[in-house]
N, C-alpha and C positions, 0 to 999 in steps of 0.2 A: 167269578168275582165275588160279589157280595149279594145276598138276598135281603131285601128290605121290605118291610110291611108298613105301608103308609095309608091312612084313611083317604078315601076318594076325594073328600072335600078339601084336603090339603094340597092336592096336586097342582092347582093353578099357582099357588104361592111358591111351591117347591120349584116349579119351572123357571122362576125368576132368579134362582140362586145359581151362582157359578162356583161350585165347590173347589175346583182347582185354583181359581183366582183367590178365593178366601184363604186357602192354605198357603199359597205363594206369598200372600201379603201379611203373613205373620200370625194368622189365627189358627195356630197349630195346637192340637191337643197335647197334653203332657202325659208321660208315663203310660203310653199305650204299648201293648204287645200285639203285633199284627201278623196275620197269616193271610196271604192272598193266593187264590187259585185262579189261573187265567188260561183261557183257551187261545192258542196261537192263531187259530183260524177264525176268531171271533169277529163278526162284522157289525155287532151291536155295540159292544164295549171295546173300544180300541185298546189293544194290549199295551201300547206305549203310555197311554193315559192312565191305565190301571197301574202300571209300574210307577208312574209319577205319584199317583195317589198313595200308593204303598210307601214310597220313600218319604213323602211329605207327612204322612202319619207316623213316621218313625220306624217303619218296618225294616227288619234286617234283610240283606240280600238273600240269605239262605231260606227265608220264609216267603219269598215270591216264587211261586211254582207255576211253570208253564207246561201245559199239556197239549198234545197233538189233537186238539178238539176245537169245536166252535164255541158258541155261547152256552150251550147246554151240556156242560161237563157232567157225565154220569157220576153220581155220588159214590158208587163202588170204587171209582178210580182214586178218589181223595179221602175216603172215609178213615182209613187207618192213620194217615198223616194228620188229619184234623183231630182225631181223638188223642193222638200222642201230643199234639200241640197244646190242647186244653189241659191235659194231665200235667204236662211239664210247666205250664205257665200259671195255672190256676192254683195249684197246691204245691207248696214246697214239701219235701219229704217229712218235715216235722209237723206240718199243719194238715196233712192229708187226712181226710175223714174216712172212716169205714162204717159200714152198716152191718 
């Protein structure tokens, strides 16, 4: 799914938030491009909840990728697809920067 970095002091407040409920009730972000990697055998982040998050965030069906893995999907499995996703969505061919 998604890796988030959150300061420890924010955790109690974060636990009060129901993200799916907020998205279901119209607090949806606009103009997002979303790629979700999900482990079919994940016992921590329910794959169906992850799919719903993906859809509520405006993710396209082809950008919801399920792997035969648990919660810890090895990055080598999804690295190529992720790099391609960012190259395709971050820069158009006319705005691509080179170094």
